[in-house]
BAVO-443680 format. One record per atom (N, C-alpha, C, O): residue in three letters; x, y, z. Coordinates in pm, 1 decimal. Layout:
BEGIN
- aa; c1; c2; c3
- ala; X; Y; Z .
...
This chain:
BEGIN
- aa; c1; c2; c3
- met; 2705.8; -1117.1; -1169.3 .
- met; 2568.1; -1086.6; -1208.1 .
- met; 2547.9; -923.3; -1220.3 .
- met; 2560.2; -854.8; -1118.7 .
- ser; 2520.3; -869.9; -1332.7 .
- ser; 2504.3; -741.0; -1346.4 .
- ser; 2373.3; -690.6; -1285.5 .
- ser; 2276.7; -764.7; -1267.0 .
- asn; 2375.5; -555.1; -1254.3 .
- asn; 2260.7; -483.8; -1194.4 .
- asn; 2176.1; -455.4; -1310.6 .
- asn; 2221.4; -413.2; -1417.0 .
- val; 2046.0; -480.5; -1287.2 .
- val; 1935.9; -435.4; -1384.4 .
- val; 1886.8; -307.7; -1337.1 .
- val; 1865.3; -288.6; -1217.4 .
- val; 1866.1; -210.3; -1435.3 .
- val; 1816.5; -77.1; -1389.0 .
- val; 1679.6; -92.3; -1396.8 .
- val; 1626.6; -154.1; -1489.2 .
- asp; 1604.3; -28.8; -1286.3 .
- asp; 1471.7; -32.8; -1280.9 .
- asp; 1414.3; 98.7; -1355.9 .
- asp; 1445.6; 214.3; -1327.5 .
- ile; 1326.6; 59.6; -1454.5 .
- ile; 1280.9; 171.6; -1545.3 .
- ile; 1118.1; 170.2; -1519.9 .
- ile; 1037.9; 205.6; -1606.3 .
- thr; 1084.8; 128.4; -1401.0 .
- thr; 938.0; 124.7; -1379.5 .
- thr; 892.8; 286.2; -1359.8 .
- thr; 956.8; 372.8; -1300.1 .
- asn; 779.6; 298.2; -1419.3 .
- asn; 731.5; 440.5; -1394.9 .
- asn; 691.0; 462.2; -1248.0 .
- asn; 614.8; 384.9; -1190.1 .
- pro; 752.6; 585.4; -1182.5 .
- pro; 730.3; 583.5; -1051.2 .
- pro; 574.5; 600.1; -999.2 .
- pro; 550.9; 597.0; -878.4 .
- val; 478.6; 616.3; -1087.9 .
- val; 339.6; 615.2; -1068.0 .
- val; 265.7; 493.7; -1077.8 .
- val; 146.9; 486.0; -1046.4 .
- glu; 335.0; 397.1; -1121.4 .
- glu; 266.5; 256.9; -1138.6 .
- glu; 259.2; 196.6; -998.2 .
- glu; 335.6; 231.5; -908.2 .
- pro; 162.9; 103.6; -983.9 .
- pro; 123.7; 32.3; -866.2 .
- pro; 262.1; -54.4; -815.2 .
- pro; 281.4; -67.1; -694.3 .
- ile; 342.3; -104.0; -898.9 .
- ile; 450.3; -177.3; -871.3 .
- ile; 568.4; -85.3; -804.4 .
- ile; 636.6; -131.6; -713.0 .
- ala; 586.3; 29.6; -847.6 .
- ala; 680.4; 117.3; -793.8 .
- ala; 635.4; 148.2; -649.2 .
- ala; 716.5; 143.0; -556.7 .
- leu; 499.0; 181.9; -629.4 .
- leu; 441.8; 190.2; -486.2 .
- leu; 472.6; 67.2; -397.4 .
- leu; 517.3; 79.4; -283.4 .
- ala; 445.9; -54.1; -457.1 .
- ala; 491.4; -160.5; -367.3 .
- ala; 641.2; -174.6; -336.6 .
- ala; 679.5; -222.0; -229.6 .
- arg; 713.7; -138.4; -419.2 .
- arg; 859.4; -132.3; -394.3 .
- arg; 889.8; -22.8; -279.5 .
- arg; 969.9; -48.8; -189.7 .
- glu; 832.2; 82.2; -285.4 .
- glu; 849.7; 177.5; -163.3 .
- glu; 802.5; 130.4; -48.6 .
- glu; 871.7; 154.8; 50.2 .
- met; 693.5; 62.8; -31.1 .
- met; 633.1; 0.5; 74.9 .
- met; 726.5; -98.9; 145.2 .
- met; 728.8; -108.4; 267.9 .
- val; 807.2; -176.5; 59.9 .
- val; 913.4; -273.2; 111.4 .
- val; 1004.8; -180.6; 194.4 .
- val; 1031.1; -209.4; 311.1 .
- asp; 1052.2; -72.0; 136.5 .
- asp; 1169.0; -0.1; 201.7 .
- asp; 1103.2; 49.4; 336.6 .
- asp; 1175.6; 44.5; 436.1 .
- arg; 982.2; 93.5; 350.4 .
- arg; 926.2; 161.7; 465.1 .
- arg; 874.5; 53.2; 560.8 .
- arg; 843.4; 88.8; 674.5 .
- ala; 862.5; -74.3; 525.9 .
- ala; 795.0; -177.8; 619.8 .
- ala; 861.9; -208.7; 746.1 .
- ala; 803.5; -273.9; 832.6 .
- ile; 985.7; -163.8; 762.3 .
- ile; 1047.2; -204.6; 885.4 .
- ile; 1001.2; -144.2; 1005.4 .
- ile; 1015.0; -22.2; 1014.0 .
- gly; 947.9; -207.5; 1102.1 .
- gly; 907.4; -139.0; 1225.1 .
- gly; 739.8; -122.2; 1212.2 .
- gly; 671.3; -83.8; 1307.0 .
- cys; 694.3; -151.0; 1102.7 .
- cys; 534.3; -141.0; 1097.0 .
- cys; 466.2; -242.6; 1164.1 .
- cys; 522.8; -349.7; 1186.2 .
- lys; 330.3; -217.6; 1205.3 .
- lys; 256.0; -306.2; 1261.9 .
- lys; 153.9; -361.6; 1162.6 .
- lys; 102.9; -470.4; 1189.5 .
- ala; 122.1; -303.5; 1060.2 .
- ala; 20.7; -346.1; 967.6 .
- ala; 42.8; -290.0; 825.3 .
- ala; 92.9; -178.7; 808.9 .
- ala; 5.5; -367.2; 725.3 .
- ala; 13.2; -303.6; 583.4 .
- ala; -127.7; -357.1; 511.1 .
- ala; -186.2; -463.2; 533.2 .
- ile; -160.8; -260.5; 426.4 .
- ile; -284.7; -281.3; 352.9 .
- ile; -254.7; -262.5; 208.8 .
- ile; -184.7; -163.9; 185.3 .
- ala; -292.0; -335.8; 104.0 .
- ala; -254.4; -312.3; -30.0 .
- ala; -394.6; -323.1; -96.2 .
- ala; -467.8; -416.2; -62.7 .
- val; -431.1; -241.9; -179.0 .
- val; -556.2; -231.7; -246.7 .
- val; -526.4; -194.6; -389.7 .
- val; -460.8; -92.0; -407.2 .
- leu; -567.2; -266.7; -497.9 .
- leu; -553.9; -244.4; -626.3 .
- leu; -695.6; -237.7; -698.9 .
- leu; -781.1; -326.1; -693.0 .
- val; -705.8; -115.5; -769.4 .
- val; -839.4; -91.9; -836.4 .
- val; -813.8; -117.4; -989.3 .
- val; -737.6; -50.7; -1059.3 .
- arg; -886.6; -220.1; -1028.4 .
- arg; -894.7; -250.3; -1169.6 .
- arg; -957.3; -161.4; -1266.1 .
- arg; -1029.3; -73.8; -1218.2 .
- asp; -944.1; -166.1; -1394.0 .
- asp; -1011.2; -83.2; -1481.0 .
- asp; -1151.0; -102.8; -1490.0 .
- asp; -1219.2; -18.8; -1548.7 .
- asp; -1206.2; -210.7; -1435.2 .
- asp; -1352.1; -244.8; -1450.3 .
- asp; -1424.6; -200.2; -1294.1 .
- asp; -1541.7; -221.5; -1262.6 .
- gly; -1332.8; -141.8; -1220.2 .
- gly; -1385.4; -100.2; -1080.9 .
- gly; -1373.6; -210.1; -979.6 .
- gly; -1396.8; -174.4; -864.1 .
- thr; -1344.7; -326.7; -996.6 .
- thr; -1343.2; -418.1; -903.1 .
- thr; -1194.8; -404.7; -832.9 .
- thr; -1095.3; -360.2; -890.2 .
- leu; -1200.1; -449.5; -705.3 .
- leu; -1078.4; -460.0; -608.3 .
- leu; -1013.9; -573.8; -592.8 .
- leu; -1077.4; -678.9; -600.2 .
- trp; -882.7; -574.1; -569.6 .
- trp; -801.7; -662.3; -513.5 .
- trp; -751.7; -614.3; -403.6 .
- trp; -697.4; -504.7; -417.2 .
- tyr; -751.7; -662.6; -291.2 .
- tyr; -680.9; -621.8; -156.4 .
- tyr; -623.9; -742.5; -85.1 .
- tyr; -662.7; -857.9; -103.3 .
- asp; -539.1; -709.2; -11.8 .
- asp; -465.9; -790.0; 89.9 .
- asp; -414.7; -726.7; 216.9 .
- asp; -383.2; -608.1; 206.2 .
- cys; -401.4; -779.7; 327.6 .
- cys; -359.9; -706.7; 431.6 .
- cys; -282.8; -800.1; 532.1 .
- cys; -305.2; -921.1; 536.7 .
- ser; -197.7; -741.7; 606.3 .
- ser; -111.1; -826.4; 701.3 .
- ser; -95.0; -741.8; 828.7 .
- ser; -73.3; -620.7; 824.5 .
- gly; -106.2; -808.5; 935.3 .
- gly; -86.2; -726.6; 1062.6 .
- gly; -71.3; -813.1; 1186.2 .
- gly; -110.0; -930.0; 1185.1 .
- his; -14.0; -755.4; 1296.0 .
- his; -1.4; -827.7; 1404.1 .
- his; -131.1; -860.5; 1470.3 .
- his; -150.6; -968.2; 1526.6 .
- glu; -224.4; -759.2; 1461.6 .
- glu; -362.9; -775.7; 1519.8 .
- glu; -452.9; -713.8; 1413.0 .
- glu; -420.9; -616.1; 1345.2 .
- gln; -577.1; -784.9; 1404.0 .
- gln; -672.4; -712.7; 1323.0 .
- gln; -710.8; -574.2; 1351.2 .
- gln; -755.1; -502.1; 1261.8 .
- ala; -694.6; -530.8; 1481.4 .
- ala; -747.4; -397.4; 1525.1 .
- ala; -665.9; -292.1; 1462.2 .
- ala; -708.4; -179.0; 1438.8 .
- tyr; -524.5; -341.5; 1430.7 .
- tyr; -424.4; -239.8; 1365.6 .
- tyr; -486.3; -207.7; 1229.1 .
- tyr; -501.1; -92.5; 1188.3 .
- ile; -524.2; -326.8; 1155.8 .
- ile; -581.3; -303.6; 1015.0 .
- ile; -709.7; -220.2; 1008.0 .
- ile; -734.6; -145.4; 913.4 .
- leu; -785.1; -236.6; 1107.9 .
- leu; -923.3; -177.9; 1107.2 .
- leu; -893.4; -26.1; 1166.5 .
- leu; -970.5; 63.0; 1130.9 .
- trp; -794.0; 3.4; 1247.6 .
- trp; -764.1; 140.7; 1288.6 .
- trp; -690.8; 205.9; 1164.8 .
- trp; -715.8; 322.7; 1135.0 .
- ala; -613.7; 141.6; 1103.4 .
- ala; -549.8; 209.7; 961.2 .
- ala; -649.3; 241.1; 861.2 .
- ala; -643.9; 346.2; 797.2 .
- leu; -743.7; 150.6; 844.2 .
- leu; -857.2; 187.1; 739.6 .
- leu; -936.3; 307.5; 784.2 .
- leu; -965.0; 396.0; 703.6 .
- glu; -970.7; 312.5; 906.3 .
- glu; -1050.2; 425.8; 959.2 .
- glu; -974.7; 564.5; 942.0 .
- glu; -1023.2; 670.4; 902.0 .
- lys; -835.8; 536.8; 984.5 .
- lys; -746.8; 661.6; 991.3 .
- lys; -738.4; 720.3; 834.8 .
- lys; -757.5; 837.6; 802.6 .
- leu; -709.4; 624.0; 757.4 .
- leu; -697.4; 658.4; 602.4 .
- leu; -814.7; 725.4; 539.1 .
- leu; -810.5; 815.7; 455.5 .
- lys; -927.4; 664.2; 594.5 .
- lys; -1067.3; 736.2; 540.7 .
- lys; -1072.8; 861.7; 594.4 .
- lys; -1104.7; 954.4; 519.9 .
- his; -1045.6; 884.5; 719.5 .
- his; -1054.8; 1019.6; 770.0 .
- his; -964.5; 1124.7; 700.2 .
- his; -1002.5; 1236.1; 664.2 .
- asp; -833.9; 1071.3; 685.6 .
- asp; -732.8; 1161.1; 632.9 .
- asp; -770.2; 1207.9; 480.4 .
- asp; -753.7; 1323.9; 442.7 .
- leu; -819.1; 1110.5; 402.4 .
- leu; -857.0; 1132.1; 265.8 .
- leu; -970.4; 1219.2; 263.3 .
- leu; -974.8; 1305.6; 175.7 .
- met; -1072.9; 1207.9; 356.2 .
- met; -1205.8; 1294.8; 376.7 .
- met; -1168.1; 1425.5; 408.5 .
- met; -1238.5; 1518.8; 369.7 .
- ser; -1050.2; 1448.4; 484.2 .
- ser; -1031.6; 1577.0; 527.4 .
- ser; -921.7; 1662.3; 457.0 .
- ser; -898.5; 1778.6; 489.8 .
- ala; -856.7; 1596.9; 359.0 .
- ala; -758.2; 1647.0; 276.5 .
- ala; -831.0; 1760.9; 187.0 .
- ala; -936.7; 1747.4; 125.4 .
- glu; -759.1; 1862.2; 193.6 .
- glu; -810.8; 1982.3; 102.1 .
- glu; -769.4; 1973.4; -25.6 .
- glu; -802.1; 2059.6; -107.2 .
């Protein structure tokens, strides 16, 4: 079987998902959110405990709000 070259634009959501797979080893939680053109959201999450998910959301919110 030949290797298929990945030509996905690196800014596309699927490219981000591929990067998440590589970084997932050793993680305790994952959150994925897709924003559609009409402003609706699709999201899913997975974690050992719900507290990890909630902590991650709060930390992300803080980090985004404090970014310069």
